[in-house]
DRENTORKOL-3810 file (N, C-alpha, C; in nm, 4 decimals):
REM DRENTORKOL-3810
@n.u->-4.5419; n.v->10.1151; n.w->3.9175; ca.u->-4.4168; ca.v->10.1567; ca.w->3.8946; c.u->-4.3921; c.v->10.3078; c.w->3.9574
@n.u->-4.4984; n.v->10.3980; n.w->3.9472; ca.u->-4.4847; ca.v->10.5323; ca.w->3.9744; c.u->-4.4788; c.v->10.5255; c.w->4.1424
@n.u->-4.5672; n.v->10.4490; n.w->4.2125; ca.u->-4.5619; ca.v->10.4245; ca.w->4.3512; c.u->-4.4326; c.v->10.3909; c.w->4.3963
@n.u->-4.3534; n.v->10.3037; n.w->4.3262; ca.u->-4.2307; ca.v->10.2516; ca.w->4.3845; c.u->-4.1114; c.v->10.3760; c.w->4.3428
@n.u->-4.1456; n.v->10.4592; n.w->4.2562; ca.u->-4.0667; ca.v->10.5710; ca.w->4.2420; c.u->-4.0739; c.v->10.6663; c.w->4.3584
@n.u->-4.2060; n.v->10.7035; n.w->4.3825; ca.u->-4.2370; ca.v->10.8070; ca.w->4.5106; c.u->-4.1883; c.v->10.7555; c.w->4.6153
@n.u->-4.2030; n.v->10.6175; n.w->4.6665; ca.u->-4.1489; ca.v->10.5601; ca.w->4.7835; c.u->-3.9987; c.v->10.5724; c.w->4.7810
@n.u->-3.9316; n.v->10.5346; n.w->4.6707; ca.u->-3.7912; ca.v->10.5541; ca.w->4.6874; c.u->-3.7488; c.v->10.6999; c.w->4.6856
@n.u->-3.8299; n.v->10.8062; n.w->4.6351; ca.u->-3.8028; ca.v->10.9466; ca.w->4.6458; c.u->-3.8186; c.v->10.9779; c.w->4.8076
@n.u->-3.9241; n.v->10.9290; n.w->4.8574; ca.u->-3.9637; ca.v->10.9538; ca.w->5.0088; c.u->-3.8373; c.v->10.9000; c.w->5.0824
@n.u->-3.8003; n.v->10.7850; n.w->5.0686; ca.u->-3.6737; ca.v->10.7101; ca.w->5.1377; c.u->-3.5584; c.v->10.8054; c.w->5.1365
@n.u->-3.5332; n.v->10.8588; n.w->5.0066; ca.u->-3.4125; ca.v->10.9402; ca.w->4.9825; c.u->-3.4193; c.v->11.0730; c.w->5.0679
@n.u->-3.5334; n.v->11.1093; n.w->5.0794; ca.u->-3.5589; ca.v->11.2314; ca.w->5.1547; c.u->-3.5528; c.v->11.2250; c.w->5.2862
@n.u->-3.5987; n.v->11.1147; n.w->5.3306; ca.u->-3.5886; ca.v->11.0852; ca.w->5.4790; c.u->-3.4376; c.v->11.0690; c.w->5.5201
@n.u->-3.3493; n.v->11.0023; n.w->5.4309; ca.u->-3.2266; ca.v->10.9862; ca.w->5.4609; c.u->-3.1518; c.v->11.1312; c.w->5.4675
@n.u->-3.1852; n.v->11.1930; n.w->5.3619; ca.u->-3.1169; ca.v->11.3371; ca.w->5.3431; c.u->-3.1516; c.v->11.4177; c.w->5.4540
@n.u->-3.2752; n.v->11.4282; n.w->5.5198; ca.u->-3.3036; ca.v->11.4992; ca.w->5.6412; c.u->-3.2373; c.v->11.4504; c.w->5.7563
@n.u->-3.2310; n.v->11.3283; n.w->5.7542; ca.u->-3.1570; ca.v->11.2647; ca.w->5.8842; c.u->-3.0149; c.v->11.3036; c.w->5.8705
@n.u->-2.9516; n.v->11.2635; n.w->5.7674; ca.u->-2.8060; ca.v->11.2922; ca.w->5.7572; c.u->-2.7666; c.v->11.4289; c.w->5.7763
@n.u->-2.8509; n.v->11.5159; n.w->5.7326; ca.u->-2.8147; ca.v->11.6789; ca.w->5.7473; c.u->-2.8825; c.v->11.7386; c.w->5.8624
@n.u->-2.9582; n.v->11.6560; n.w->5.9578; ca.u->-3.0212; ca.v->11.7227; ca.w->6.0669; c.u->-3.1155; c.v->11.8229; c.w->6.0212
@n.u->-3.2045; n.v->11.7999; n.w->5.9270; ca.u->-3.2867; ca.v->11.9020; ca.w->5.8782; c.u->-3.4215; c.v->11.8424; c.w->5.9285
@n.u->-3.5069; n.v->11.9456; n.w->5.9881; ca.u->-3.6559; ca.v->11.9000; ca.w->6.0226; c.u->-3.7428; c.v->11.8899; c.w->5.9128
@n.u->-3.8531; n.v->11.8065; n.w->5.9332; ca.u->-3.9524; ca.v->11.8212; ca.w->5.8154; c.u->-4.0050; c.v->11.9568; c.w->5.7859
@n.u->-4.0203; n.v->12.0272; n.w->5.8907; ca.u->-4.0827; ca.v->12.1709; ca.w->5.8825; c.u->-3.9880; c.v->12.2476; c.w->5.8175
@n.u->-3.8462; n.v->12.2512; n.w->5.8313; ca.u->-3.7483; ca.v->12.3275; ca.w->5.7627; c.u->-3.7496; c.v->12.2833; c.w->5.6239
@n.u->-3.7530; n.v->12.1655; n.w->5.5997; ca.u->-3.7605; ca.v->12.1190; ca.w->5.4403; c.u->-3.8848; c.v->12.1651; c.w->5.3704
@n.u->-3.9840; n.v->12.1625; n.w->5.4294; ca.u->-4.1296; ca.v->12.2110; ca.w->5.3842; c.u->-4.1174; c.v->12.3503; c.w->5.3436
@n.u->-4.0504; n.v->12.4365; n.w->5.4507; ca.u->-4.0176; ca.v->12.5831; ca.w->5.4505; c.u->-3.9364; c.v->12.6049; c.w->5.3101
@n.u->-3.8232; n.v->12.5464; n.w->5.3010; ca.u->-3.7373; ca.v->12.5467; ca.w->5.1706; c.u->-3.8036; c.v->12.5029; c.w->5.0588
@n.u->-3.9000; n.v->12.4177; n.w->5.0487; ca.u->-3.9714; ca.v->12.3813; ca.w->4.9413; c.u->-4.0804; c.v->12.5015; c.w->4.9042
@n.u->-4.1168; n.v->12.5587; n.w->4.9886; ca.u->-4.2162; ca.v->12.6845; ca.w->4.9694; c.u->-4.1409; c.v->12.7954; c.w->4.9105
@n.u->-4.0374; n.v->12.8166; n.w->4.9629; ca.u->-3.9516; ca.v->12.9131; ca.w->4.9062; c.u->-3.8867; c.v->12.8831; c.w->4.7660
@n.u->-3.8753; n.v->12.7629; n.w->4.7482; ca.u->-3.8254; ca.v->12.7162; ca.w->4.5883; c.u->-3.9502; c.v->12.7385; c.w->4.5073
@n.u->-4.0832; n.v->12.7148; n.w->4.5671; ca.u->-4.1845; ca.v->12.7264; ca.w->4.4810; c.u->-4.2077; c.v->12.8812; c.w->4.4321
@n.u->-4.1988; n.v->12.9556; n.w->4.5442; ca.u->-4.2116; ca.v->13.1050; ca.w->4.5180; c.u->-4.1229; c.v->13.1636; c.w->4.4095
@n.u->-3.9655; n.v->13.1028; n.w->4.4245; ca.u->-3.8725; ca.v->13.1502; ca.w->4.3402; c.u->-3.8787; c.v->13.0986; c.w->4.1907
@n.u->-3.9603; n.v->12.9785; n.w->4.1719; ca.u->-3.9703; ca.v->12.9358; ca.w->4.0407; c.u->-4.0730; c.v->13.0316; c.w->3.9885
@n.u->-4.1732; n.v->13.0771; n.w->4.0644; ca.u->-4.2740; ca.v->13.1874; ca.w->4.0147; c.u->-4.2170; c.v->13.3067; c.w->3.9816
@n.u->-4.1152; n.v->13.3473; n.w->4.0494; ca.u->-4.0519; ca.v->13.4817; ca.w->4.0418; c.u->-3.9017; c.v->13.4724; c.w->4.0563
@n.u->-3.8437; n.v->13.4574; n.w->3.9284; ca.u->-3.6887; ca.v->13.4370; ca.w->3.9182; c.u->-3.6153; c.v->13.5391; c.w->3.9982
@n.u->-3.6682; n.v->13.6532; n.w->4.0244; ca.u->-3.6143; ca.v->13.7691; ca.w->4.0840; c.u->-3.5753; c.v->13.7596; c.w->4.2272
@n.u->-3.6581; n.v->13.6492; n.w->4.2793; ca.u->-3.6335; ca.v->13.6043; ca.w->4.4132; c.u->-3.5100; c.v->13.5096; c.w->4.4377
@n.u->-3.4447; n.v->13.4606; n.w->4.3402; ca.u->-3.3399; ca.v->13.3828; ca.w->4.3162; c.u->-3.2161; c.v->13.4106; c.w->4.4247
@n.u->-3.1618; n.v->13.5328; n.w->4.4031; ca.u->-3.0653; ca.v->13.5727; ca.w->4.4821; c.u->-3.0857; c.v->13.5688; c.w->4.6434
@n.u->-3.2113; n.v->13.6000; n.w->4.6727; ca.u->-3.2581; ca.v->13.6008; ca.w->4.8270; c.u->-3.2672; c.v->13.4454; c.w->4.8734
@n.u->-3.3142; n.v->13.3508; n.w->4.7965; ca.u->-3.3501; ca.v->13.2174; ca.w->4.8119; c.u->-3.1864; c.v->13.1616; c.w->4.8284
@n.u->-3.1133; n.v->13.1866; n.w->4.7346; ca.u->-2.9747; ca.v->13.1311; ca.w->4.7235; c.u->-2.9031; c.v->13.1790; c.w->4.8828
@n.u->-2.8992; n.v->13.3044; n.w->4.9094; ca.u->-2.8315; ca.v->13.3595; ca.w->5.0206; c.u->-2.9090; c.v->13.2883; c.w->5.1432
@n.u->-3.0394; n.v->13.2674; n.w->5.1622; ca.u->-3.0839; ca.v->13.2030; ca.w->5.2662; c.u->-3.0545; c.v->13.0469; c.w->5.2781
@n.u->-3.0407; n.v->12.9807; n.w->5.1560; ca.u->-3.0136; ca.v->12.8302; ca.w->5.1719; c.u->-2.8752; c.v->12.8344; c.w->5.2148
@n.u->-2.7559; n.v->12.9219; n.w->5.1872; ca.u->-2.6370; ca.v->12.9282; ca.w->5.2290; c.u->-2.6155; c.v->12.9510; c.w->5.3649
@n.u->-2.7056; n.v->13.0634; n.w->5.4083; ca.u->-2.6957; ca.v->13.1213; ca.w->5.5286; c.u->-2.7284; c.v->13.0102; c.w->5.6534
@n.u->-2.8251; n.v->12.9317; n.w->5.6070; ca.u->-2.8716; ca.v->12.8278; ca.w->5.6978; c.u->-2.7903; c.v->12.7132; c.w->5.7109
@n.u->-2.7145; n.v->12.6960; n.w->5.6046; ca.u->-2.6375; ca.v->12.5683; ca.w->5.5903; c.u->-2.6845; c.v->12.4474; c.w->5.4990
@n.u->-2.8111; n.v->12.4985; n.w->5.4534; ca.u->-2.8776; ca.v->12.3847; ca.w->5.3670; c.u->-2.7966; c.v->12.3646; c.w->5.2397
@n.u->-2.7230; n.v->12.4683; n.w->5.1900; ca.u->-2.6299; ca.v->12.4537; ca.w->5.0651; c.u->-2.5064; c.v->12.5418; c.w->5.0870
@n.u->-2.4111; n.v->12.5242; n.w->5.0130; ca.u->-2.3000; ca.v->12.6117; ca.w->5.0221; c.u->-2.2882; c.v->12.6681; c.w->4.8816
@n.u->-2.1932; n.v->12.7729; n.w->4.8641; ca.u->-2.1908; ca.v->12.8445; ca.w->4.7416; c.u->-2.1731; c.v->12.7566; c.w->4.6048
@n.u->-2.1238; n.v->12.6491; n.w->4.6314; ca.u->-2.0930; ca.v->12.5553; ca.w->4.5142; c.u->-2.2095; c.v->12.4750; c.w->4.4672
@n.u->-2.3134; n.v->12.4546; n.w->4.5878; ca.u->-2.4353; ca.v->12.3674; ca.w->4.5495; c.u->-2.5343; c.v->12.4509; c.w->4.4635
@n.u->-2.5347; n.v->12.5881; n.w->4.4860; ca.u->-2.6376; ca.v->12.6587; ca.w->4.4255; c.u->-2.5557; c.v->12.7688; c.w->4.3480
@n.u->-2.5669; n.v->12.7625; n.w->4.2061; ca.u->-2.4753; ca.v->12.8542; ca.w->4.1195; c.u->-2.5614; c.v->12.9994; c.w->4.1413
@n.u->-2.4710; n.v->13.0948; n.w->4.1071; ca.u->-2.5241; ca.v->13.2347; ca.w->4.1169; c.u->-2.6355; c.v->13.2614; c.w->4.0115
@n.u->-2.6418; n.v->13.1776; n.w->3.8979; ca.u->-2.7589; ca.v->13.2002; ca.w->3.8190; c.u->-2.8721; c.v->13.1191; c.w->3.8429
@n.u->-2.9772; n.v->13.1668; n.w->3.8269; ca.u->-3.1153; ca.v->13.0763; ca.w->3.8388; c.u->-3.0959; c.v->12.9480; c.w->3.7796
@n.u->-3.1167; n.v->12.8402; n.w->3.8605; ca.u->-3.1255; ca.v->12.6968; ca.w->3.8255; c.u->-3.2480; c.v->12.6192; c.w->3.8401
@n.u->-3.3169; n.v->12.6160; n.w->3.7510; ca.u->-3.4684; ca.v->12.5501; ca.w->3.7604; c.u->-3.4655; c.v->12.4152; c.w->3.8233
@n.u->-3.3695; n.v->12.3223; n.w->3.7629; ca.u->-3.3588; ca.v->12.1902; ca.w->3.8017; c.u->-3.3488; c.v->12.1855; c.w->3.9691
@n.u->-3.2471; n.v->12.2665; n.w->4.0307; ca.u->-3.2192; ca.v->12.2544; ca.w->4.1515; c.u->-3.3589; c.v->12.3094; c.w->4.2372
@n.u->-3.4037; n.v->12.3979; n.w->4.1967; ca.u->-3.5437; ca.v->12.4510; ca.w->4.2529; c.u->-3.6451; c.v->12.3359; c.w->4.2559
@n.u->-3.6627; n.v->12.2861; n.w->4.1440; ca.u->-3.7629; ca.v->12.1819; ca.w->4.1304; c.u->-3.7266; c.v->12.0614; c.w->4.2248
@n.u->-3.6129; n.v->12.0313; n.w->4.2539; ca.u->-3.5695; ca.v->11.9193; ca.w->4.3281; c.u->-3.6022; c.v->11.9577; c.w->4.4838
@n.u->-3.5657; n.v->12.0875; n.w->4.5229; ca.u->-3.6012; ca.v->12.1387; ca.w->4.6693; c.u->-3.7495; c.v->12.1427; c.w->4.6678
@n.u->-3.8132; n.v->12.1856; n.w->4.5910; ca.u->-3.9650; ca.v->12.2013; ca.w->4.5769; c.u->-4.0338; c.v->12.0671; c.w->4.6042
@n.u->-3.9696; n.v->11.9617; n.w->4.5350; ca.u->-4.0309; ca.v->11.8335; ca.w->4.5354; c.u->-3.9863; c.v->11.7668; c.w->4.6955
@n.u->-3.8635; n.v->11.7935; n.w->4.7260; ca.u->-3.8340; ca.v->11.7414; ca.w->4.8631; c.u->-3.9182; c.v->11.8034; c.w->4.9599
@n.u->-3.9389; n.v->11.9181; n.w->4.9738; ca.u->-4.0465; ca.v->11.9870; ca.w->5.0583; c.u->-4.1688; c.v->11.9286; c.w->5.0651
@n.u->-4.2278; n.v->11.9019; n.w->4.9640; ca.u->-4.3599; ca.v->11.8301; ca.w->4.9492; c.u->-4.3441; c.v->11.6822; c.w->4.9925
@n.u->-4.2399; n.v->11.6217; n.w->4.9779; ca.u->-4.2133; ca.v->11.4749; ca.w->5.0210; c.u->-4.2016; c.v->11.4923; c.w->5.1758
@n.u->-4.1316; n.v->11.5887; n.w->5.2186; ca.u->-4.1269; ca.v->11.6005; ca.w->5.3671; c.u->-4.2380; c.v->11.6188; c.w->5.4319
@n.u->-4.3280; n.v->11.7015; n.w->5.3700; ca.u->-4.4666; ca.v->11.7335; ca.w->5.4264; c.u->-4.5548; c.v->11.5898; c.w->5.4509
@n.u->-4.5190; n.v->11.5084; n.w->5.3356; ca.u->-4.6017; ca.v->11.3689; ca.w->5.3408; c.u->-4.5391; c.v->11.2933; c.w->5.4579
@n.u->-4.4012; n.v->11.3001; n.w->5.4656; ca.u->-4.3486; ca.v->11.2115; ca.w->5.5678; c.u->-4.3943; c.v->11.2722; c.w->5.7053
@n.u->-4.4054; n.v->11.3983; n.w->5.7231; ca.u->-4.4228; ca.v->11.4443; ca.w->5.8572; c.u->-4.5703; c.v->11.4111; c.w->5.8780
@n.u->-4.6731; n.v->11.4118; n.w->5.7956; ca.u->-4.7962; ca.v->11.3802; ca.w->5.8059; c.u->-4.8172; c.v->11.2088; c.w->5.8523
@n.u->-4.7292; n.v->11.1468; n.w->5.7952; ca.u->-4.7389; ca.v->10.9875; ca.w->5.8181; c.u->-4.6759; c.v->10.9693; c.w->5.9635
@n.u->-4.5815; n.v->11.0429; n.w->6.0050; ca.u->-4.5126; ca.v->11.0243; ca.w->6.1262; c.u->-4.6291; c.v->11.0611; c.w->6.2465
@n.u->-4.7160; n.v->11.1590; n.w->6.2237; ca.u->-4.8147; ca.v->11.1825; ca.w->6.3223; c.u->-4.9570; c.v->11.1233; c.w->6.2760
@n.u->-4.9486; n.v->11.0441; n.w->6.1812; ca.u->-5.0723; ca.v->10.9661; ca.w->6.1618; c.u->-5.1912; c.v->11.0317; c.w->6.1191
@n.u->-5.1517; n.v->11.1341; n.w->6.0289; ca.u->-5.2732; ca.v->11.2427; ca.w->5.9819; c.u->-5.3139; c.v->11.1615; c.w->5.8547
END
């Protein structure tokens, strides 16, 4: 059951990356930034600004106040992007 959910999440991540022209490396970097922000809420304004500046999100996607659920989603997508990248190169 968990394997099916992971595979579905990977497929959704794959589609998201393709539809938004985001590389695996970019998503992995955003995931790492989200991880750091989860550990230090003071980084959230900088994280939000970077996400908006790169076009990964707009102001309505990321609220001005810290949002744990969004950060966990981005962190997870970053990890899944890493797994997808490894699968592409056969590691």
